[in-house]
Steps between C-alpha positions, in 0.01 A plus 500: 500500500485592869680252721403426856751537780361171626713242332565127467865428412517173305813284497505205261792277588653199334675218683745456212658156509553408136367191321330215685458144374275244662464143377176302527664286768595811699142627484373174647773512764367838609150356521631224724700734723214741553200268509637164607375315195768337283394424146663359188581800274268499200401793282139375474473472879637853541233630264231317696621651828514848348137465389380362834465134401653328800549122513348349820837457674587863431157624605531320833841648571430861401139528615429862586820612327395452139516872423848523645622213282347645185656837583845343539493331158281730292615525137581869539713428805697231317558713191864584573756672278748212507789656306654842444353534151144449619563729796621775266186471285271529801707776658497712185121469481470594864744791471350639182368855497165370375454277801629752753260767375197270466364631832670839559511653845326824596788697346493318166813297575550130441586220737838521679679176586722415795738211431601305812777289347642183654845341479499130592826357629634193673242262353597135452173389342306700241219290347294810413789633289513834679764760419801435726775757550548872523317768301321276245157635592615854583682550172212347300258764631756781492529436126123493441448817703766677291357379172125549545330844506285569804737325742675815620346491849551126552762408760680184608500390864587187699319168530668222697415137574682358803677175415340179627693239698466267199647765268221441251423802285123455521472464877404768754702580810464721806840653581782704353759368744539154343736655243651839420364503147278800570816698576664366185203614291510853639879519466483392136224753430710784643837402355392369158195715422534807721153422635365477855133419565276739690207256506459128574252223438531180703526169317194285583395805708736375774624740763614379840697670784841464332368639171318779683823615662710460186267717292493760775870565445480611136164463321243765599206392278350153545200373301462179700165528680258274309240480778139454401193295587589133459281322246374142518730410212801632696401312814510176303868529401708335769836639385404857594215492748538587866771759439750269335719708269346839407351568843341846514185415696552775760607774261290811427238466227463865401651616171808677630824446688614434854829481690555145633575392853844374604361168624210456259526627143123466459395763752571875510801591712812710531712385206555740212423327173165533330302181433223532244207269452517317168272234349528285185318595183453126445607193696394206709541711817482868600312599187364853469121534492263763368401573860861572597548739208176671598631529856809686379283765333274523806809550717629777273158664498502503881864563588629659179741226393551128447788289369355213298766241411476174308748249359526257210762245397684553173488134391118505502270711278562847646317679219177315578545531876571872489205562267273328749633719780487826303137431414427464873663837555296659220176378658596630845619833357171551317315443829716760679529811281632692801820285496783509245731205441861507387729225373840518674800276557579341835740776603264784409201322650632517854662839444168648392290318757733609784565849353876441482731738312588301188767751397745414779760224481740414782849647483798260505838672486779244451872532551771233514799580721783265600295187454189635678175586325319794660134572423325814619122483486229754570173499690309371198656151517260223601617212718787431737781524244569507127525166321868411446624240253817434302626276221843341481718445196414128533130594464395438860223726631494600866278704728602638839394751766644847546649645817292797618652818643186707558363800310438288190866403453589136420827324423631162388864392513643268236796303635613149595210467745240564229612514135813670374422798281734364232271197462200712405363589160201712608329635812128574516311717749123547477219644709134583477365819646224571747299643212556202271785636288799278421872571469762251377876557479746261336869559550724342239841422651673505161400856422404634843187632326174521690202410287181650639149385417194663654131424469304743285 
């Protein structure tokens, strides 16, 4: 088969959050919060609402927003995997070679998955029974990727939900600075797993100035831009309309990447990270359409390339959602025989779209002398400094900034003003590269051995 140089790179991402439980009462609470109509929870009433049979008092309150209400509570949307066993069953179906290869790309390869895994911390109230703590979701998918054939190109990245002022695990929030849990998550990933994410997906699609600047320090690939034409159903949902939470109304709508502005993450500017446009394969908002998939192929036919990205949630029915999306792709591909399409992970998607050298990882040379850690980097490092973290014998995890000496040389002094070296169990240093490679070093203080892990 002859392949066209005109190509659509397809990234299928998963906001991986673990099981999700929702009671009947909680469903009706969401109806009240979003539509201002408070009803006594009844299964029969829920069925009536799902099928468009609205009691007069409901009809009066939601007039003109009926489609939005039905979208919120559709049976498919409420069909959650509410425990780890059910999640494993669905995930194995989704990850199976049969499903991946059901709609092969132009090169005969099956679907590649990008796992944006969350760690939820600091929650005082968890009525949806979400996974709380470090690594539960990451290690669940690491195991499945190891066990199931066809998963070799899958990679794990970072998904993070800022913590709400109420510390409720099911609530959205708009800032990282309320807590330091985002730093704790990254420190645990480096020190416990030898992993550092090259790509990020925003929880509830939320990026704001503080998040924009935080990501700019270490994470070069950002799949946050969910901008698209707002539907009538979306306009009717008061919790998200008007730019509340995932506000991307000013962001580019082509299928590619842009560098954000310092003062406005939604518009192109002078910062360095790449933000890619990404829609949902299914959802009450920001849902991909056949027209948008068609536009990606038209763009590639005209310009030579497009980066088409979509997301699902793992606690839903990802096999059904991905099948729906892959069928859209098949239709568009058949209409554009001059364009090839290729399934890639989130790292490779931006690398290929931006023609970055995927074979280069940043260099981090470590040495520990007289209580000072020295790190020499090279020109391939992305960001202002490597990410530094360390773990104490009492199992405290800390992050701090390096001192910079110019020419890629950084240092950090362990003493009574910071942490005494004798108190430490392990030091971690990580960095992503300008080309999207990743390097992680872990220095064990017991053995003075440096453990190096690099992205393939």
